[in-house]
C-alpha positions as a Markdown table, in Angstrom:
| # | Residue | x | y | z |
|---|---|---|---|---|
| 1 | Met | 63.9 | 44.6 | 240.6 |
| 2 | Ile | 61.2 | 42.3 | 238.5 |
| 3 | Asn | 58.1 | 44.5 | 239.9 |
| 4 | Leu | 59.8 | 47.4 | 238.9 |
| 5 | Met | 60.4 | 46.9 | 235.6 |
| 6 | Ile | 56.8 | 45.8 | 234.7 |
| 7 | Pro | 55.3 | 49.3 | 235.4 |
| 8 | Ala | 58.5 | 51.2 | 233.0 |
| 9 | Gln | 57.7 | 48.4 | 230.1 |
| 10 | Asp | 54.0 | 49.8 | 230.3 |
| 11 | Ala | 54.9 | 53.1 | 230.4 |
| 12 | Val | 57.3 | 52.7 | 227.1 |
| 13 | Ala | 54.2 | 50.6 | 225.3 |
| 14 | Glu | 51.5 | 53.7 | 226.4 |
| 15 | Ala | 54.6 | 56.3 | 224.7 |
| 16 | Thr | 54.4 | 54.0 | 221.9 |
| 17 | Ser | 51.0 | 53.8 | 221.1 |
| 18 | Ala | 50.7 | 57.8 | 221.6 |
| 19 | Thr | 52.9 | 58.5 | 219.4 |
| 20 | Gly | 51.6 | 55.9 | 216.8 |
| 21 | Glu | 48.2 | 57.8 | 217.0 |
| 22 | Met | 49.6 | 61.4 | 216.9 |
| 23 | Asn | 51.6 | 60.1 | 214.0 |
| 24 | Asp | 48.0 | 58.5 | 212.4 |
| 25 | Met | 46.5 | 61.9 | 213.5 |
| 26 | Leu | 49.0 | 64.1 | 211.3 |
| 27 | Thr | 48.8 | 61.9 | 208.3 |
| 28 | Ala | 44.9 | 62.1 | 207.9 |
| 29 | Gly | 45.1 | 66.1 | 208.6 |
| 30 | Ala | 48.2 | 66.2 | 205.9 |
| 31 | Asp | 45.5 | 64.1 | 203.6 |
| 32 | Ala | 42.8 | 66.5 | 204.3 |
| 33 | Ala | 45.0 | 69.6 | 203.6 |
| 34 | Ala | 46.0 | 68.0 | 200.4 |
| 35 | Asp | 42.6 | 67.2 | 199.6 |
| 36 | Thr | 41.7 | 70.8 | 200.0 |
| 37 | Val | 44.4 | 72.1 | 198.0 |
| 38 | Thr | 43.5 | 70.0 | 195.1 |
| 39 | Asn | 40.0 | 70.9 | 195.6 |
| 40 | Ala | 40.8 | 74.7 | 195.5 |
| 41 | Ala | 43.1 | 74.4 | 193.1 |
| 42 | Ser | 40.1 | 72.5 | 190.4 |
| 43 | Ala | 37.5 | 75.4 | 191.6 |
| 44 | Ala | 40.1 | 78.2 | 190.8 |
| 45 | Ala | 40.6 | 76.2 | 187.6 |
| 46 | Asp | 36.9 | 76.6 | 186.7 |
| 47 | Thr | 36.6 | 79.7 | 187.6 |
| 48 | Val | 39.1 | 81.5 | 186.0 |
| 49 | Ser | 38.6 | 79.4 | 182.4 |
| 50 | Val | 36.8 | 81.8 | 179.5 |
| 51 | Gly | 35.8 | 81.4 | 176.2 |
| 52 | Phe | 36.9 | 82.9 | 173.3 |
| 53 | Trp | 34.5 | 86.0 | 173.0 |
| 54 | Glu | 35.6 | 86.8 | 176.8 |
| 55 | Leu | 39.2 | 86.4 | 175.5 |
| 56 | Phe | 38.7 | 88.2 | 172.5 |
| 57 | Ala | 36.7 | 91.3 | 173.9 |
| 58 | Gly | 39.4 | 91.4 | 176.8 |
| 59 | Gly | 41.8 | 93.4 | 174.3 |
| 60 | Gly | 39.7 | 95.7 | 173.8 |
| 61 | Trp | 39.4 | 97.8 | 170.4 |
| 62 | Leu | 42.5 | 97.0 | 169.2 |
| 63 | Met | 41.1 | 93.5 | 168.7 |
| 64 | Trp | 39.4 | 94.6 | 165.9 |
| 65 | Val | 42.2 | 96.6 | 164.4 |
| 66 | Leu | 44.3 | 93.0 | 164.0 |
| 67 | Val | 40.7 | 90.9 | 162.8 |
| 68 | Ala | 40.7 | 93.9 | 160.0 |
| 69 | Leu | 44.2 | 93.0 | 159.4 |
| 70 | Ala | 44.0 | 89.5 | 159.3 |
| 71 | Gly | 41.1 | 89.4 | 156.9 |
| 72 | Val | 42.8 | 91.5 | 154.2 |
| 73 | Met | 46.0 | 89.1 | 155.1 |
| 74 | Val | 43.8 | 86.4 | 153.9 |
| 75 | Phe | 42.2 | 87.8 | 150.9 |
| 76 | Ile | 45.7 | 89.1 | 149.9 |
| 77 | Phe | 46.9 | 85.5 | 150.2 |
| 78 | Val | 44.0 | 83.5 | 148.5 |
| 79 | Glu | 43.7 | 86.0 | 145.5 |
| 80 | Arg | 47.2 | 86.4 | 144.8 |
| 81 | Phe | 47.9 | 82.7 | 144.9 |
| 82 | Val | 45.2 | 82.0 | 142.5 |
| 83 | Ala | 46.3 | 84.6 | 140.0 |
| 84 | Met | 50.3 | 83.0 | 140.3 |
| 85 | Arg | 48.4 | 79.5 | 139.6 |
| 86 | Lys | 46.5 | 80.4 | 136.6 |
| 87 | Ala | 50.0 | 82.5 | 135.4 |
| 88 | Thr | 52.5 | 79.0 | 136.2 |
| 89 | Gln | 50.1 | 77.3 | 134.0 |
| 90 | Ile | 51.5 | 76.6 | 130.4 |
| 91 | Asp | 51.6 | 74.3 | 127.5 |
| 92 | Asp | 54.9 | 71.7 | 127.9 |
| 93 | Asn | 54.6 | 72.4 | 124.3 |
| 94 | Phe | 54.1 | 76.4 | 123.8 |
| 95 | Met | 57.3 | 76.8 | 122.6 |
| 96 | Asp | 58.0 | 74.1 | 120.4 |
| 97 | Arg | 54.6 | 75.2 | 118.5 |
| 98 | Ile | 55.7 | 78.7 | 118.7 |
| 99 | Arg | 58.9 | 77.8 | 117.1 |
| 100 | Asp | 56.8 | 75.5 | 114.4 |
| 101 | Tyr | 54.5 | 78.3 | 113.5 |
| 102 | Ile | 57.6 | 80.7 | 113.1 |
| 103 | Trp | 59.3 | 78.5 | 110.9 |
| 104 | Glu | 56.6 | 78.0 | 109.1 |
| 105 | Gly | 55.5 | 81.4 | 108.4 |
| 106 | Lys | 52.4 | 81.3 | 110.5 |
| 107 | Ile | 53.2 | 84.3 | 112.1 |
| 108 | Gly | 49.4 | 85.0 | 113.1 |
| 109 | Ser | 48.8 | 81.4 | 114.1 |
| 110 | Ala | 51.2 | 82.3 | 116.5 |
| 111 | Ile | 50.5 | 85.3 | 118.0 |
| 112 | Asp | 46.4 | 83.6 | 118.2 |
| 113 | Leu | 48.2 | 80.9 | 120.6 |
| 114 | Cys | 49.4 | 83.3 | 123.0 |
| 115 | Arg | 46.4 | 84.9 | 123.1 |
| 116 | Arg | 44.2 | 81.9 | 123.3 |
| 117 | Thr | 47.4 | 81.1 | 126.2 |
| 118 | Asp | 46.5 | 83.8 | 128.3 |
| 119 | Ser | 49.8 | 83.7 | 130.6 |
| 120 | Pro | 52.6 | 86.6 | 131.5 |
| 121 | Val | 55.1 | 83.9 | 129.6 |
| 122 | Ala | 52.3 | 83.7 | 126.4 |
| 123 | Arg | 52.0 | 87.9 | 126.5 |
| 124 | Met | 55.8 | 88.4 | 126.5 |
| 125 | Ile | 56.1 | 86.1 | 123.8 |
| 126 | Glu | 52.8 | 87.7 | 121.9 |
| 127 | Lys | 54.9 | 90.9 | 122.0 |
| 128 | Gly | 58.2 | 89.7 | 120.8 |
| 129 | Ile | 56.5 | 87.9 | 117.3 |
| 130 | Glu | 54.8 | 91.3 | 116.9 |
| 131 | Arg | 58.5 | 92.7 | 116.7 |
| 132 | Ile | 59.8 | 90.3 | 114.2 |
| 133 | Gly | 61.7 | 91.7 | 111.3 |
| 134 | Arg | 62.8 | 94.6 | 113.6 |
| 135 | Pro | 66.8 | 94.3 | 114.9 |
| 136 | Met | 67.2 | 91.8 | 117.4 |
| 137 | Ser | 67.6 | 94.4 | 120.5 |
| 138 | Asp | 64.4 | 95.9 | 119.6 |
| 139 | Ile | 62.9 | 92.5 | 120.2 |
| 140 | Gln | 64.7 | 92.4 | 123.2 |
| 141 | Thr | 64.0 | 95.6 | 124.9 |
| 142 | Ser | 60.1 | 94.5 | 123.5 |
| 143 | Ile | 60.1 | 91.1 | 125.3 |
| 144 | Glu | 62.0 | 93.0 | 128.8 |
| 145 | Asn | 58.9 | 96.0 | 129.1 |
| 146 | Val | 56.5 | 93.3 | 129.0 |
| 147 | Ala | 57.9 | 91.1 | 131.2 |
| 148 | Asn | 58.6 | 93.9 | 133.4 |
| 149 | Leu | 55.2 | 94.8 | 133.5 |
| 150 | Glu | 53.9 | 91.2 | 134.3 |
| 151 | Val | 55.8 | 90.9 | 137.4 |
| 152 | Ala | 54.7 | 93.8 | 138.8 |
| 153 | Lys | 50.8 | 92.9 | 138.2 |
| 154 | Leu | 52.0 | 89.9 | 139.8 |
| 155 | Glu | 53.3 | 91.7 | 142.8 |
| 156 | Lys | 50.1 | 93.5 | 143.6 |
| 157 | Gly | 49.4 | 93.3 | 147.2 |
| 158 | Leu | 52.3 | 92.0 | 148.2 |
| 159 | Pro | 53.5 | 95.2 | 149.8 |
| 160 | Thr | 50.4 | 95.1 | 151.7 |
| 161 | Leu | 51.0 | 91.9 | 153.3 |
| 162 | Ala | 54.4 | 92.6 | 154.4 |
| 163 | Thr | 53.2 | 95.4 | 156.1 |
| 164 | Ile | 51.0 | 93.5 | 158.0 |
| 165 | Ser | 53.3 | 91.2 | 158.7 |
| 166 | Gly | 55.3 | 93.8 | 160.5 |
| 167 | Gly | 52.4 | 96.3 | 161.5 |
| 168 | Ala | 50.5 | 93.4 | 163.5 |
| 169 | Pro | 52.7 | 92.5 | 166.2 |
| 170 | Met | 53.5 | 96.5 | 166.8 |
| 171 | Ile | 49.8 | 96.7 | 167.0 |
| 172 | Gly | 49.6 | 94.2 | 169.4 |
| 173 | Phe | 52.9 | 96.1 | 171.5 |
| 174 | Leu | 50.7 | 99.0 | 171.4 |
| 175 | Gly | 47.8 | 96.8 | 173.2 |
| 176 | Thr | 50.8 | 95.9 | 175.6 |
| 177 | Val | 51.5 | 100.1 | 176.4 |
| 178 | Val | 48.5 | 100.6 | 176.8 |
| 179 | Gly | 47.5 | 97.7 | 179.2 |
| 180 | Met | 50.8 | 98.7 | 181.2 |
| 181 | Val | 49.4 | 102.2 | 181.2 |
| 182 | Gln | 46.4 | 101.3 | 182.5 |
| 183 | Val | 47.9 | 99.5 | 185.2 |
| 184 | Phe | 49.8 | 102.3 | 186.3 |
| 185 | Ile | 46.9 | 104.7 | 186.5 |
| 186 | Ser | 44.8 | 102.3 | 188.7 |
| 187 | Met | 47.4 | 102.0 | 190.8 |
| 188 | Ser | 48.1 | 106.2 | 191.3 |
| 189 | Ala | 44.6 | 106.2 | 191.6 |
| 190 | Asn | 44.4 | 104.2 | 194.8 |
| 191 | Ser | 45.0 | 106.8 | 198.1 |
| 192 | Thr | 45.1 | 104.0 | 200.0 |
| 193 | Gly | 48.4 | 102.5 | 199.0 |
| 194 | Gly | 47.5 | 99.7 | 198.4 |
| 195 | Val | 47.1 | 97.6 | 195.0 |
| 196 | Asn | 44.1 | 96.5 | 193.6 |
| 197 | Ile | 44.7 | 93.0 | 192.2 |
| 198 | Gly | 41.5 | 93.3 | 190.3 |
| 199 | Asp | 42.7 | 96.3 | 188.4 |
| 200 | Leu | 46.2 | 94.9 | 188.0 |
| 201 | Ser | 44.7 | 92.0 | 186.3 |
| 202 | Ser | 42.3 | 93.7 | 184.0 |
| 203 | Gly | 45.4 | 95.9 | 182.8 |
| 204 | Met | 47.8 | 92.8 | 182.3 |
| 205 | Tyr | 44.7 | 90.8 | 180.4 |
| 206 | Val | 44.6 | 93.8 | 177.6 |
| 207 | Ala | 48.6 | 93.9 | 177.5 |
| 208 | Met | 49.0 | 89.5 | 176.7 |
| 209 | Val | 45.5 | 89.5 | 174.6 |
| 210 | Thr | 46.7 | 91.8 | 172.6 |
| 211 | Thr | 50.3 | 90.6 | 172.1 |
| 212 | Val | 49.0 | 87.0 | 171.3 |
| 213 | Gly | 46.8 | 88.6 | 168.9 |
| 214 | Gly | 49.2 | 90.5 | 166.8 |
| 215 | Leu | 51.7 | 87.5 | 166.4 |
| 216 | Ile | 49.1 | 85.5 | 165.3 |
| 217 | Val | 48.3 | 87.8 | 162.4 |
| 218 | Gly | 51.7 | 88.8 | 162.2 |
| 219 | Ile | 53.3 | 85.4 | 162.0 |
| 220 | Pro | 51.0 | 84.3 | 159.1 |
| 221 | Ala | 51.0 | 87.4 | 157.3 |
| 222 | Tyr | 55.1 | 87.0 | 157.3 |
| 223 | Phe | 55.0 | 83.1 | 156.3 |
| 224 | Ala | 52.7 | 84.2 | 153.5 |
| 225 | His | 54.5 | 87.1 | 152.1 |
| 226 | Asn | 57.4 | 84.8 | 152.1 |
| 227 | Tyr | 56.2 | 82.1 | 149.9 |
| 228 | Leu | 54.4 | 84.7 | 147.6 |
| 229 | Val | 57.6 | 86.2 | 147.1 |
| 230 | Ala | 59.3 | 82.9 | 146.0 |
| 231 | Arg | 56.6 | 81.9 | 143.7 |
| 232 | Ile | 57.2 | 85.1 | 142.0 |
| 233 | Glu | 60.9 | 84.4 | 141.7 |
| 234 | Lys | 59.9 | 80.4 | 140.3 |
| 235 | Leu | 57.9 | 82.9 | 137.9 |
| 236 | Val | 60.2 | 85.2 | 136.8 |
| 237 | Phe | 63.2 | 82.5 | 136.2 |
| 238 | Gln | 60.5 | 81.1 | 133.8 |
| 239 | Met | 60.2 | 83.8 | 132.2 |
| 240 | Glu | 63.6 | 84.8 | 131.6 |
| 241 | Ala | 64.4 | 80.9 | 130.5 |
| 242 | Thr | 61.2 | 81.8 | 127.9 |
| 243 | Ser | 62.5 | 84.8 | 126.8 |
| 244 | Ile | 66.1 | 83.2 | 126.0 |
| 245 | Ala | 64.3 | 80.6 | 123.9 |
| 246 | Phe | 62.5 | 82.4 | 121.9 |
| 247 | Met | 66.0 | 84.8 | 120.9 |
| 248 | Asp | 67.6 | 81.4 | 120.0 |
| 249 | Ile | 64.2 | 80.4 | 117.7 |
| 250 | Leu | 65.1 | 83.9 | 115.9 |
| 251 | Asn | 68.5 | 83.3 | 115.6 |
| 252 | Gln | 68.4 | 80.3 | 114.1 |
| 253 | Pro | 68.4 | 79.3 | 110.5 |
| 254 | Val | 64.7 | 78.6 | 109.3 |
| 255 | Gln | 64.9 | 74.5 | 108.7 |
| 256 | Lys | 63.8 | 73.2 | 105.4 |
C-alpha cells in the first residue's frame, strides 16, 4: 500500500506543478496582450490628434462664413459697449446744476452745460430747456421725441447681433446636413456595396466641425445681445427718471 501511494502523490504534485506553470503562462500572456492594447491605443491617440487649423479646414467653406460672422459680432459688441458706457457717464450733480440755472433764469448757461455734457440724457434735457415758455405738454412731447431718437441710436447694430445669434447655429446645422449628404453620396458611389470608413469619417468630420463652429459663434452673440439690451433698458429708465425730475423742476415755484 505504501509503495502504491507514493507514485500517486508524485503524480498529484506533477499535475499541480503543471497547472501552476500553465497559470503563469496565461497571466504573462494576458499582461502582454494588455500592454499591446495600451500601446495600440496610445499610438491611435497620437495619430488621431489634429491641430486647430486642420480642424478648421475640415469644416469646409462654411467655417469662413462663421469667422466673418464672429468678426462682425465682436465689432458690434465692442462698439456698442463703448457707446453705452459713454452714454451712461453723467455727473451726479447734473440735474442740481440745471435746476439752479433755471431758477436763476440762466437759460443759456443751462443749455451750455447740456452741450458740454454730451450724453443722451443731456440732449434730452437741452431740448426741454429750449421749449421753456411753451405749454408743458409740448415740452414733454419734445423730450420724449429726443429720448426715442437717442434710444434708436443706441440700438443700432443690435438687430444684426440678434441675427448672428440665431443664424450662426443654423449655418452650423447646414454644415451638418452637407456632411451627411457627402456620406450618403460616398455610400451610393461604392459599387461593391461595402462601406468605406474613410469616406464616412470625412463627411461626419464636416458635419461635426461646422456644428461646433456655429455654436461657438452663436452662443456668445446671444449673451452679448441680451447684455446690451439690458444696458439700454437701464439707460431708458435713467432717462425717464431724469425727464420726470426736469418736469418737476418746471412745475415747482421759483425759490427766492
